[in-house]
C-alpha positions in Angstrom: 18.2 15.6 3.0 15.3 14.0 3.7 13.5 17.1 3.9 15.1 18.9 0.8 12.9 16.4 -1.7 9.9 16.9 -0.9 9.8 20.5 -0.7 9.8 20.7 -4.5 8.3 17.2 -5.3 5.3 18.5 -3.3 4.6 21.4 -4.9 5.3 20.0 -8.4 3.1 17.2 -7.8 0.0 19.5 -6.1 0.1 21.7 -9.4 0.5 19.1 -12.3 -2.8 18.0 -12.7 -4.4 21.5 -12.8 -1.1 22.7 -14.8 -1.7 19.5 -17.5 -5.7 20.1 -17.9 -5.5 23.8 -18.1 -2.1 24.9 -19.8 -1.4 22.0 -22.1 -4.8 21.0 -22.5 -4.1 17.0 -21.3 -6.7 14.3 -21.1 -6.7 10.6 -19.5 -4.4 9.3 -22.5 -1.6 12.3 -22.2 -1.5 12.4 -18.1 -1.1 8.3 -18.6 1.9 8.8 -20.6 3.1 11.7 -19.1 3.0 9.7 -15.7 5.2 6.5 -17.9 7.8 8.7 -18.7 8.3 10.0 -15.4 8.7 6.2 -14.4 11.6 5.5 -16.7 14.0 6.7 -14.6 12.8 4.8 -11.8 12.9 1.7 -13.6 16.3 2.4 -14.6 17.3 3.0 -10.7 20.0 0.1 -11.4 22.3 2.0 -12.8 22.9 3.9 -9.8 25.9 1.0 -8.7 27.2 2.0 -11.7 27.7 5.7 -11.0 28.7 5.0 -7.8 32.4 3.6 -9.1 32.8 7.0 -10.3 31.1 9.0 -6.8 30.8 8.7 -3.4 26.8 7.7 -2.4 26.4 10.9 -0.5 27.5 12.9 -3.4 25.8 11.3 -5.6 22.6 12.1 -3.3 23.1 15.6 -3.4 23.7 15.8 -7.4 20.3 13.9 -7.7 18.8 16.4 -5.6 20.4 19.5 -7.5 18.8 18.0 -11.0 15.9 17.2 -8.9 15.1 21.2 -8.0 16.0 22.0 -11.2 13.7 20.1 -13.0 11.0 21.5 -10.8 11.7 25.2 -11.1 12.0 25.2 -15.2 9.0 23.3 -15.5 6.1 26.3 -15.8 7.9 28.2 -18.6 7.6 24.9 -21.0 3.8 24.6 -20.9 3.5 22.2 -24.0 2.9 18.5 -24.2 6.3 17.9 -25.0 8.2 19.9 -23.2 6.0 18.7 -20.2 7.6 15.3 -21.1 10.9 16.8 -21.1 11.1 18.8 -18.0 8.8 15.9 -15.8 11.8 13.3 -17.3 15.2 15.8 -15.9 12.9 16.4 -12.2 12.4 12.2 -12.3 16.1 11.6 -12.9 17.0 13.8 -10.0 14.2 12.6 -7.6 14.4 8.6 -8.4 18.5 8.3 -8.1 18.2 10.2 -4.9 15.2 8.2 -3.6 17.4 5.3 -4.6 21.0 6.2 -2.1 18.7 8.1 0.3 17.2 4.4 0.8 20.7 2.7 0.5 22.4 5.4 2.6 19.4 4.9 5.5 19.6 1.2 5.8 23.5 1.3 6.2 24.1 4.2 8.7 20.7 2.8 11.2 21.4 0.7 13.4 18.6 -2.7 13.0 16.9 -2.3 16.2 16.2 1.4 15.5 15.9 1.7 12.0 12.0 1.7 11.3 11.6 4.6 14.0 14.3 6.4 12.5 13.1 5.8 8.9 9.8 7.1 10.5 11.1 10.5 11.4 12.8 10.8 7.6 8.9 10.0 6.6 7.8 12.7 9.5 10.2 15.1 7.7 9.3 15.0 4.7 6.2 15.5 5.3 6.6 18.3 7.4 8.5 20.0 4.4 5.8 19.3 2.4 3.1 20.7 4.7 5.3 24.0 4.4 4.8 23.9 0.8 1.6 23.3 0.2 0.5 25.9 3.0 2.6 28.1 0.9 1.1 27.0 -2.3 -2.3 27.4 -1.0 -1.7 30.8 0.4 -0.2 32.2 -2.8 -2.7 30.3 -5.0 -5.5 31.5 -2.8 -4.5 35.1 -2.1 -2.0 36.4 -5.0 -3.2 34.0 -7.4 0.6 33.6 -8.7 0.9 32.3 -12.2 2.2 28.4 -12.2 5.3 29.0 -13.8 6.5 31.0 -10.8 5.1 28.5 -8.0 7.1 25.9 -9.9 10.6 28.6 -9.5 9.8 28.6 -6.0 9.4 24.8 -5.1 12.6 23.9 -7.3 14.8 27.5 -6.3 14.4 26.6 -2.5 15.7 22.6 -3.1 18.1 23.8 -4.9 19.6 26.2 -2.1 18.7 23.7 0.7 21.2 21.3 -1.3 23.8 24.0 -1.4 23.8 24.4 2.4 23.8 20.7 3.1 26.7 20.1 0.5 28.8 23.2 2.9 27.3 22.4 6.0 27.6 18.8 6.7 30.2 16.2 6.9 31.5 13.5 4.2 30.0 10.4 5.9 30.8 6.6 4.8 29.0 3.6 5.7 29.9 0.9 8.2 30.1 -1.6 5.2 32.2 -1.4 2.3 29.0 -2.0 -0.3 29.3 -4.3 -3.7 29.5 -2.0 -6.8 28.2 -4.6 -9.1 24.1 -5.7 -10.0 23.3 -8.1 -7.6 20.0 -10.4 -7.8 19.2 -12.7 -5.2 17.3 -16.0 -4.8 16.8 -15.8 -1.3 15.5 -11.8 -1.4 12.5 -13.3 -3.8 9.7 -12.4 -1.5 11.0 -8.4 -0.9 11.3 -8.3 -4.6 7.7 -9.4 -5.2 6.3 -7.1 -2.7 8.4 -4.1 -4.1 6.9 -5.3 -7.4 3.5 -5.1 -6.0 4.0 -1.8 -4.7 5.4 -0.1 -7.4 2.4 -1.5 -9.3 -0.3 -0.4 -6.4 1.7 3.2 -6.2 0.9 4.2 -10.0 -3.0 4.1 -8.4 -2.6 6.9 -6.0 -0.4 8.6 -7.8 -1.2 9.2 -11.3 -5.1 8.5 -10.8 -6.6 9.0 -7.2 -5.7 12.7 -7.9 -6.3 12.8 -11.3 -10.7 11.5 -10.4 -10.5 14.7 -7.9 -9.8 16.6 -10.5 -11.7 15.6 -13.5 -14.7 13.9 -11.8 -15.4 16.3 -8.9 -13.8 19.3 -10.4 -11.4 20.1 -7.3 -9.1 23.2 -7.6 -4.9 23.7 -7.4 -5.7 25.5 -4.2 -8.0 22.3 -3.3 -5.5 19.9 -4.1 -2.6 21.6 -2.7 -5.1 21.7 0.7 -5.9 18.0 0.5 -2.2 17.4 0.2 -1.6 19.0 3.2 -4.2 17.2 5.2 -2.2 14.1 3.9 1.2 15.1 5.4 -0.2 16.8 8.6 -1.1 13.2 9.3 1.7 12.0 8.4 4.1 13.9 10.6 2.2 12.8 13.2 1.7 9.2 12.5 5.3 8.0 10.8 7.3 8.0 14.0 4.5 6.2 15.8 4.1 4.0 13.1 7.5 3.1 13.1 7.6 2.0 16.9 4.9 -0.1 16.5 6.7 -2.2 13.4 9.1 -2.7 16.3 6.4 -3.9 18.5 4.6 -6.4 15.6 6.9 -6.9 13.6 7.1 -6.1 9.5 4.4 -9.2 8.8 1.3 -8.1 10.9 2.1 -4.8 9.6 2.3 -5.4 5.7 -1.1 -7.0 6.3 -2.4 -4.6 7.8 -1.1 -2.3 4.8 -2.5 -4.3 2.1 -6.5 -5.4 4.0 -6.6 -1.5 4.4 -5.6 -1.1 0.5 -8.4 -3.4 -0.9 -11.0 -1.3 1.1 -9.9 1.6 -0.3 -9.7 1.1 -3.7 -12.9 -0.7 -3.6 -14.3 2.4 -2.2 -12.6 4.8 -5.2 -14.4 2.6 -7.7 -18.0 3.7 -6.4 -17.4 7.3 -4.6 -20.0 9.7 -5.8 -19.4 12.5 -2.3 -16.5 14.8 -3.2 -15.9 14.9 0.1 -15.7 11.0 0.8 -13.2 10.8 -2.0 -10.8 13.7 -0.1 -11.2 11.3 2.7 -10.1 8.1 1.0 -7.3 9.8 -0.8 -6.1 11.0 2.9 -6.3 7.6 3.9 -4.9 6.1 1.1 -1.8 8.7 1.4 -1.3 7.0 5.2 -0.7 3.8 4.1 2.2 4.7 2.3 4.0 5.1 5.8 3.6 1.3 6.0 6.2 1.1 3.7 8.5 1.3 6.2 7.9 -2.6 6.9 9.8 -3.1 3.6 12.7 -1.7 4.5 13.4 -2.7 7.8 12.5 -6.2 6.4 15.0 -5.9 3.9 17.8 -4.5 6.4 17.1 -7.4 8.6 17.1 -10.2 5.6 20.4 -8.9 3.6 23.7 -9.0 3.6 25.4 -5.4 4.9 27.3 -5.5 2.0 24.3 -6.1 -0.3 22.3 -2.8 0.5 23.5 -0.5 -2.2 23.2 -3.0 -4.9 19.6 -4.5 -3.9 18.2 -0.6 -3.2 19.1 0.3 -6.7 17.7 -3.2 -8.0 14.6 -3.0 -5.7 14.0 0.6 -7.1 14.1 -0.8 -10.9 12.0 -3.3 -10.0 9.5 -0.9 -8.4 9.0 0.7 -11.4 8.4 -2.6 -14.0 4.5 -2.2 -13.7 5.0 1.9 -13.1 6.1 2.2 -17.3 3.4 0.6 -17.9 0.3 1.1 -15.8 0.2 4.9 -16.8 -0.3 5.1 -20.5 -2.1 1.3 -20.3 -4.5 2.3 -17.9 -5.4 6.0 -19.1 -5.3 4.4 -22.6 -7.6 1.4 -22.2 -9.0 1.3 -18.4 -9.7 5.0 -17.6 -11.4 5.5 -21.0 -13.8 3.2 -20.5 -14.6 3.7 -16.8 -12.3 5.2 -14.1 -13.9 2.6 -11.7 -12.3 -0.2 -14.0 -8.8 1.5 -12.7 -9.5 1.0 -9.0 -10.5 -2.3 -9.3 -7.4 -2.9 -10.7 -5.6 -1.8 -7.8 -7.8 -3.8 -5.2 -6.8 -6.7 -7.3 -3.1 -6.1 -6.8 -3.5 -5.5 -3.5 -5.3 -8.6 -2.7 -1.8 -10.2 -4.4 0.3 -7.8 -1.9 -1.6 -9.5 0.7 -1.4 -13.2 -0.1 2.6 -12.7 -0.3 2.7 -10.5 2.9 1.5 -13.9 4.9 4.5 -15.5 3.7 6.8 -12.7 5.5 8.3 -14.7 9.0 7.6 -13.3 12.4 11.3 -12.5 13.1 12.9 -11.8 9.5 16.5 -12.7 9.6 19.6 -13.6 7.3 18.4 -17.4 6.4 14.9 -16.8 7.3 14.0 -14.6 4.5 10.5 -16.5 4.1 7.9 -18.9 5.7 7.8 -20.9 2.5 10.1 -21.2 -0.5 13.2 -20.7 1.4 16.4 -21.1 -0.6 18.6 -23.3 0.9 22.3 -21.7 0.3 24.7 -24.4 -1.3 27.5 -25.3 1.2 31.1 -25.0 -0.2 
């Protein structure tokens, strides 16, 4: 399941900027609006907990995969501005519901002592699928000059086929602990919520504006963007399992501090870069830092009541996307139009806020030891 989603999303992501500019004449404003539309389902991910009243988690994940693949498959056949908004929304509904349920199932099924390493292996599987997608995409663009619509159809079709295979081949598995089917916001999870919110804001700088910078400022072609994504995932395939082992050894606190210091440097460098080679290197390093998100997930697993995992995963995805709904359109309209550097300076400030929050993560988080400062003391019965 971890490999099925990124195959089509990798192709959609690699082609999007060039397709939007060449086929739909997008500028900074339109690409910002599109990504805000894309993040609306992420903001509404909390509704997953209500849908789980009617459908099992594993079946829900596969249904979301099916919607994701279908949305990507039809994208190239609708090149106008508003059609692209609609197909993006469809793709995004599948993507965000799947990511929500995948996180929930992973934290339920994996033992705490092994979770960071196994989550790293999931990231490695995701990256391997993306490598296949980007390698195939680069080959088709460079040698055959295949039209965008057939490339989108290929990506979505593979994910739909994999989903049907998973449904038919693998057994139905339930989590170890029955999950609460209601919205849950607990005061003692406040630091996790804060880290999740800032992570959503940081992610938009990479997803929306870093790639757009490469295409608009430095003139990267679709094939070059695909090659760069390929490099990203080769690095992640190798690094993610090792990072999971390092989190087990050094802990979530040290990992998060390292991530946010690195992001401050990367975002500041984006703002001033003038060399396309340096920009490409920054893009690869920036992507590598996404693997550090394993630490946030394992931190939640250690502090949360096992019955809260599904509900908290749903709520956390909505929190993650509060900023994601606002930032693309706002930054694209007001900051990017003035100077793209302003977007990346804002990203550095966000990373600095996250760094301050990460110092509040305990060295050994657990239920009752969620934070260093600001601990919520439960009321005794």
